[in-house]
C-alpha positions in Angstrom: -23.3 -1.7 -13.6 -26.8 -1.4 -15.0 -28.7 -4.5 -13.8 -32.1 -4.8 -15.1 -34.6 -6.7 -13.0 -34.4 -9.8 -15.6 -30.6 -9.8 -15.4 -30.3 -10.1 -11.6 -29.2 -13.0 -9.8 -31.9 -15.4 -8.6 -30.4 -15.3 -5.3 -26.8 -14.7 -3.5 -25.8 -18.6 -4.2 -26.1 -18.0 -8.2 -23.2 -15.5 -8.2 -21.4 -17.2 -5.6 -21.4 -20.6 -7.6 -20.8 -18.9 -10.8 -17.6 -17.3 -9.0 -16.4 -20.5 -7.6 -16.6 -22.3 -10.9 -14.8 -19.6 -12.7 -11.1 -18.7 -12.8 -10.8 -15.9 -10.3 -8.9 -13.4 -12.6 -10.4 -10.0 -13.1 -9.5 -6.5 -12.7 -8.9 -4.3 -9.7 -10.5 -0.9 -10.4 -9.3 2.0 -8.2 -10.0 5.9 -8.6 -7.1 8.2 -9.5 -6.3 10.6 -6.8 -6.1 13.1 -9.6 -9.8 13.1 -10.7 -8.7 14.8 -14.1 -7.0 11.4 -14.8 -8.5 8.0 -15.5 -9.1 5.3 -12.9 -6.3 2.8 -12.4 -7.3 -0.7 -13.8 -4.9 -3.7 -12.9 -5.5 -7.1 -13.9 -4.9 -9.7 -11.4 -5.9 -13.3 -9.9 -7.7 -12.9 -6.6 -9.3 -15.2 -3.9 -12.5 -14.8 -2.2 -12.4 -15.7 1.7 -15.8 -15.3 3.2 -16.3 -11.6 3.1 -12.9 -10.6 2.0 -11.1 -10.3 -1.3 -7.4 -11.4 -1.0 -4.5 -10.6 -3.6 -1.1 -9.2 -4.0 1.0 -7.1 -6.3 4.2 -6.2 -7.1 5.8 -3.4 -4.9 6.6 -1.1 -7.9 3.0 -1.2 -9.2 1.9 2.5 -9.8 -1.4 1.7 -8.1 -0.3 1.9 -4.3 -0.8 5.8 -3.6 -4.1 5.5 -5.3 -5.2 2.5 -3.5 -4.0 3.9 -0.1 -6.2 6.9 -0.7 -9.1 5.0 -1.6 -12.4 4.5 0.4 -13.7 1.8 -1.9 -12.3 -0.2 -4.8 -13.8 -2.8 -7.3 -12.9 -5.9 -8.4 -14.4 -6.6 -11.5 -14.8 -10.3 -13.2 -16.7 -11.3 -16.4 -17.3 -14.4 -18.6 -19.2 -16.6 -20.4 -19.7 -13.9 -23.1 -21.0 -14.0 -26.5 -22.1 -11.3 -29.3 -25.6 -12.0 -30.4 -26.1 -10.7 -33.9 -29.3 -8.7 -34.7 -30.6 -11.1 -37.2 -31.0 -14.0 -34.5 -33.1 -11.5 -32.3 -35.6 -10.3 -34.6 -39.1 -10.4 -33.1 -42.2 -12.3 -34.6 -42.6 -12.0 -38.3 -40.3 -8.9 -38.6 -37.4 -9.2 -41.2 -34.0 -10.7 -39.5 -32.2 -7.4 -40.4 -34.5 -5.6 -38.1 -33.2 -7.5 -35.0 -31.1 -5.5 -32.8 -27.7 -7.2 -31.5 -26.7 -7.4 -28.2 -24.1 -9.0 -25.7 -24.6 -12.0 -23.4 -22.5 -12.0 -20.5 -22.0 -12.8 -16.8 -20.2 -10.3 -14.5 -19.6 -10.0 -10.8 -18.4 -6.7 -9.1 -17.2 -6.9 -5.6 -16.9 -3.4 -4.0 -15.2 -2.8 -0.6 -12.5 -1.0 1.5 -9.1 -2.0 0.9 -6.2 -2.6 3.5 -2.7 -2.9 2.4 -0.7 -5.5 4.1 3.0 -5.0 4.5 3.9 -7.1 7.4 5.8 -10.6 6.1 3.5 -12.8 8.2 0.5 -11.1 6.7 1.8 -11.5 3.3 2.4 -15.0 3.7 -1.1 -15.6 5.1 -2.6 -14.2 2.0 -0.2 -15.9 -0.4 -1.1 -19.4 1.5 -4.8 -18.6 0.9 -4.3 -17.6 -2.6 -2.2 -20.8 -3.3 -4.8 -23.0 -1.7 -7.5 -21.5 -3.9 -5.8 -21.0 -7.3 -3.4 -24.2 -6.8 -5.2 -26.5 -4.7 -3.2 -29.6 -6.1 -0.3 -28.2 -4.0 3.0 -28.8 -5.3 4.7 -25.8 -3.6 6.8 -24.9 -0.8 5.4 -23.6 2.5 4.8 -20.0 2.4 6.6 -18.8 5.5 8.0 -15.3 6.4 11.3 -16.4 7.7 12.1 -19.3 5.8 12.2 -21.1 2.5 12.0 -20.0 -1.0 9.0 -17.3 -0.4 10.7 -15.6 2.5 13.3 -13.8 0.4 10.6 -12.8 -2.2 8.0 -11.4 0.1 9.7 -7.8 0.1 8.9 -7.6 -3.3 5.2 -7.6 -3.2 2.3 -6.0 -1.1 -0.8 -7.7 0.0 -4.3 -6.3 -0.3 -7.5 -7.4 2.0 -10.6 -6.0 0.6 -13.5 -6.0 3.1 -16.4 -6.8 0.7 -19.2 -4.2 1.4 -21.7 -5.1 -1.7 -21.8 -7.3 -4.6 -23.0 -6.5 -8.0 -24.2 -9.5 -10.3 -25.5 -9.5 -13.6 -26.4 -12.5 -15.6 -27.5 -10.9 -19.1 -29.0 -13.7 -21.5 -32.3 -12.5 -22.6 -34.3 -13.6 -19.7 -37.1 -11.0 -20.6 -37.7 -12.8 -24.1 -40.0 -15.7 -24.6 -38.8 -19.1 -24.0 -38.7 -20.1 -27.7 -36.8 -17.0 -28.4 -34.0 -17.9 -25.8 -34.3 -21.7 -26.9 -33.4 -20.4 -30.3 -30.7 -18.2 -29.4 -29.1 -21.1 -27.4 -29.1 -23.4 -30.4 -27.8 -20.9 -32.6 -24.8 -20.5 -30.2 -24.2 -24.0 -30.1 -24.4 -24.1 -33.9 -21.7 -21.2 -34.4 -19.6 -22.8 -31.6 -17.1 -19.8 -31.6 -14.9 -18.6 -28.5 -17.2 -18.7 -25.4 -20.3 -19.4 -27.3 -21.0 -22.8 -25.8 -20.7 -21.4 -22.3 -22.9 -18.6 -23.0 -25.5 -21.2 -24.2 -25.0 -23.2 -21.2 -25.7 -20.1 -18.8 -28.8 -19.2 -20.9 -30.2 -22.7 -20.8 -29.6 -22.8 -17.0 -31.1 -19.6 -16.3 -34.3 -20.7 -18.4 -34.6 -23.8 -16.3 -34.5 -21.6 -13.2 -36.5 -18.8 -14.1 -38.9 -20.2 -17.0 -41.1 -17.3 -18.6 -39.9 -14.1 -16.8 -42.6 -12.1 -18.3 -45.3 -14.4 -17.1 -43.9 -14.5 -13.6 -43.4 -10.7 -13.5 -47.0 -10.3 -14.5 -48.3 -12.9 -12.0 -46.1 -11.4 -9.2 
């Protein structure tokens, strides 16, 4: 993922807080064992527990032989995205139609080494962690390997523990543009109010408050 300096997180806390506030539903991306074929991409919920990503998939999923052969895989999550038409981005006194369109979005990619978990106790541990993360209100039976409703279903899944080796994060909201430009686009997003426009506007304003005039800071740095 290309990350320009102005799209980089301010610090690790920025992407961590964004991820904590975003539904952890993304794409598990795994290289195909046959390089002539496309990578496998599996949509899934996941849980970030310290330096590990925890998830589970159905046993019949075709990803398993590719996952077991992989030294590294990615879990990719994107959100707070919006299409920005070119006429919002025309510079200075240039005609509006000369503006260049772009996309705004937040993205986090977690890259690491996967371990497949097949033992019932290990799968129960992963499910317990995921339920605690994704269903914090509870209202579910205890997950146990030898009793209760989950015990008989555990053979139908396999768990994955992904030891995160690095994180690639990006917040693409025109931070390299003048403050007035960003304020104008945020207002335009509010006015359009389509899809994730309000979320994209909030992210742009948050970044503006944290970064201010990126160009001035870059010149002074």
